[in-house]
C-alpha positions in Angstrom: -29.5 -22.1 -4.8 -31.5 -19.0 -4.1 -30.4 -15.7 -5.6 -30.1 -14.1 -2.2 -27.6 -16.8 -1.2 -25.6 -16.3 -4.4 -25.6 -12.5 -3.9 -24.5 -12.8 -0.3 -21.7 -15.1 -1.3 -20.6 -12.7 -4.0 -20.7 -9.8 -1.6 -18.7 -11.8 0.9 -16.1 -12.7 -1.8 -15.9 -9.0 -2.8 -15.3 -8.0 0.8 -12.6 -10.6 1.3 -10.8 -9.4 -1.9 -11.1 -5.8 -0.7 -9.6 -6.8 2.7 -6.7 -8.6 1.0 -6.0 -5.6 -1.3 -6.1 -3.3 1.8 -3.7 -5.5 3.7 -1.4 -5.7 0.7 -1.3 -2.0 0.2 -0.7 -1.4 3.9 2.2 -3.9 3.8 3.6 -2.2 0.7 3.5 1.2 2.5 5.3 -0.2 5.5 8.0 -1.7 3.2 8.5 1.6 1.4 8.7 3.5 4.7 11.4 1.0 5.9 13.4 1.4 2.7 13.2 5.2 3.0 14.2 5.0 6.7 17.2 2.8 5.8 18.4 5.3 3.2 18.1 8.2 5.6 19.3 6.6 8.8 21.4 3.5 8.3 25.2 4.1 8.2 25.5 1.3 5.7 23.4 3.3 3.2 26.4 5.7 2.9 28.0 3.1 0.7 25.3 3.8 -2.0 26.4 6.8 -4.2 24.6 10.0 -3.1 22.9 10.5 -6.5 21.6 7.0 -6.6 20.4 7.3 -3.0 18.6 10.5 -3.9 16.9 8.8 -6.9 15.9 5.9 -4.7 14.4 8.2 -2.0 12.4 10.1 -4.6 11.1 6.8 -6.1 10.1 5.4 -2.7 8.5 8.7 -1.6 6.5 8.9 -4.9 5.4 5.2 -4.6 4.4 5.7 -0.9 2.4 8.8 -1.8 0.5 6.9 -4.5 -0.1 3.9 -2.2 -1.4 6.3 0.5 -3.7 7.9 -2.0 -5.1 4.5 -3.0 -5.6 3.5 0.6 -7.4 6.7 1.3 -9.6 6.2 -1.7 -10.4 2.6 -0.6 -11.3 3.7 2.9 -13.3 6.7 1.7 -15.3 4.4 -0.6 -15.9 1.9 2.2 -17.5 4.7 4.4 -19.8 5.8 1.6 -23.2 4.0 1.7 
């Protein structure tokens, strides 16, 4: 096998892994946003004690912020030649 073919195959594999990671992070962000929306808007969430709800919201917001940062990093790196 030629080195060019191996390199192309490795590049393609890296790109597929990058795409999967991107999709996974986007999905995680959607899930965190759904959980946050539930805690803020769903009447059933009132059954959760206020302090616990507040802790959960803070946790989801912090996680979402970190996932957004990672997504932005990934996308910025992909635009850099």
